[in-house]
N, C-alpha and C positions, 0 to 999 in steps of 0.2 A: 692230618698232622699228630704223632704222637706227643701226651702231654707227660712232660718232666717234673720232677719235685724239686723243689729251694727248700734247702736244709741250713736257715744261718745259724754260725756256731756262737752258742751261747758266751763262749770263751772271751767275745770282745766285748761283750754286755758291760752297764754299772754295774760290778756285784754290790754297790750301797745303796741300789735300788731294784733287787732283784725280781721281786714279786712284780713292779712295774714294767721291767723289761719283756717278762716273759707274757703278762697280758698284752703288751703291744704286740707280739708275735701271734699270741691267740687270735687277735682281731686281723692282723695281716691275711697276705696269701700266702705266707708260707705253710706247708706241708709238712715238716719235721721241725726239730729243737735238734739242733745237732750238737752233742755235747762231747768235748775234749778232755780225757780224765789222763794226767801227766806225773810220772814220780820220780822225776830227778836221775833216774837210773837208767829208763832207756833210751828218755830223748832229757835233753840237758835243758829241760825245765820244771816246774811242779806247779798246777795249775789248784784242782779240787781233788776230792773224792766223793765216798759215799754218801755221809750226810749233805751235800750241798746238790747230788744226783736227787735226791729224796724230797728237798726242797723245792727244786725247778719244778720234780712231777704235783709235788702238790698244788701248784699254780697252772700248770698245762695241760692244753686239751687238747692238745698234739701230740703223735708218737715221739718217745724220746730215741734219737740216732747217740748211741752211746760208744766214741772210739776210743778204747785202752790202748793207752801210749805205756802202756807199762811191761815189766817183766813179771814172768808168771800168770799169768794172767788168769789160769785156771783156780787160780785161790782166791778169785776176787769175783767173778762172773754173776757167781752165785746169788750174793750180796748185792751186785750193782740191779739186777732183776728183780729182786724185793725191792729196791731203792725208786722201780720201775720205768727199767729201761726194757722197749720194746726190739728194740735192734741193739746187737750187739757186734762190734766189730774189735776181730785182736789181731795183732800184726803177724804176721810170716815170718818176720825175723825172730819175733820173741817164742816162737812155737815149734820145738822142734819134732813135737809130733801132733801137726796140726788136723789131720783126720780126728785124732781123739778129740784136739777141741773142738772143731764142728760137733760132734755126737754129743759133747756136752751141754753146747748153746740147745742143739736140738732137745735134750732132753729135759731144758729148763721152761720150753715154752718161746723161745724168743729167735727174731729171725737173725739167721747168721750172716757174720759180716767177716770179711777178710780184708786186711790193710795192706798195701806194700809200699813201701819207701821208694822214692825215684830209682836205685840205684837198682833195682831188682824185679826182675824181668817176668811177664807177665806168665812166661809159657809155664814155669814153675805151679800153676795152679790148674794147668789141663788134668791133672788126674782126681782135680774132687772140684770141679766147676761145679757137679750137679748136686753136691751137700753146699754150696755156697749161693745164699741167697741175695746178697750183696758185696761188690768190691769196691772199697775205697782204695783208689789211687792217689797217692800224693804228690800234689803238682808243686810242692815244696818241702825243703827239707825241714821233717816235723819235729816240732817244739816251741818256736815261736809263732806269734799272728804276727799279719801285715809285711808278711815276704815276698818276693816277686816271682812272679808263675813261669815255672820253667816250660819252655818253649819243644821240645820231646816230650811232652804228653798228649799233645794231640794223635802221634802215631803209637804212641801207649794204646790210649783207647781205642785206636783203630783195631790193634793186633788183639787186643780182648777181646772186641767185638764179634771178630772173626771167628773167636776160640769159644767163644758162646752160642754163636749161630750156627758154628760147625756141629757141634756136642746136642743141639738141641734144648740146649739150659735156658730158662728162663731168669738167670740172674742177671741183676741191674747192675751197674755201672754208676757208681760214685765219685766226682771229681771233690779233691779240697786241698785248698792252695792255692790263693793268688786269684781266685773267682772275681772277674768284672764284669759289667754290662759289654768290653770290650773284646771279650774271648770266649764267652756264654754262649753264645749262637755257635760260632765254631766249634767248641767240646759238644755241643748237643749234634753237630752235622755230624762231627766224627764220631759219636755212635754214644755219646752219656745219656744217663737218664737223671741223673742227681747232682746236682751244684749244691756246694757248701760255698757259705761264704760269712766270713766273717766282720773284720775290719770295716769291709766294704760295705756292710749294711749299717753298721752300727755306728761308724765314725760319719756316716752321710747327714746332709742336714734333715730327712725326712724319712730314716729309716724304713718305713711303710711305702711310702714309694718307691723307694730302690727295690723292695722288695717285689715288688708289683711289677717294676721295667725288667727285673730276672723272671719275674714269672712267666711274662706276656714278650718273653724279646723273640 
């Protein structure tokens, strides 16, 4: 059985105690730390930017999976790389010249990620799938944590898995939004490799146990 990656979203953490929260993730069975960056333009919310990413990196002992929900990501990816990003995902919908964005990420030495919104077809990634290390499928509309999982995501994961397999690519599939212990197994069976969970982890009674349950589902 393949092993999957758990990437808790730090957006749902207690930012008054961010060092403690990152150290908890370091000690947990989490594999990556998912960092949601929102600009209030591409999505209807503002989260945090480069200085907070750098602060998280200062304490993190696990890779930072940075998800840029922002316009014109090409203007900021170098700064996020310097702030500690190991993986950077840009949104398909924000990149009219996506191949150029992916080349920029490769040149920076980060793993290349592309995120797509619930309404965006996975077929649009066929021509660049070999340039993508990670596809982040949004299973809620981006912008706010704690939303309800969109059921059509399972079929989308399966369709993307077929595209990747048929192309002989090694791209990972990440699912972001509304992931819980109730749907984790089905997502993995559909072909997902990486599960992002925010409020489900950080709002639970014991986040470390919750992460462990997701890791060992």
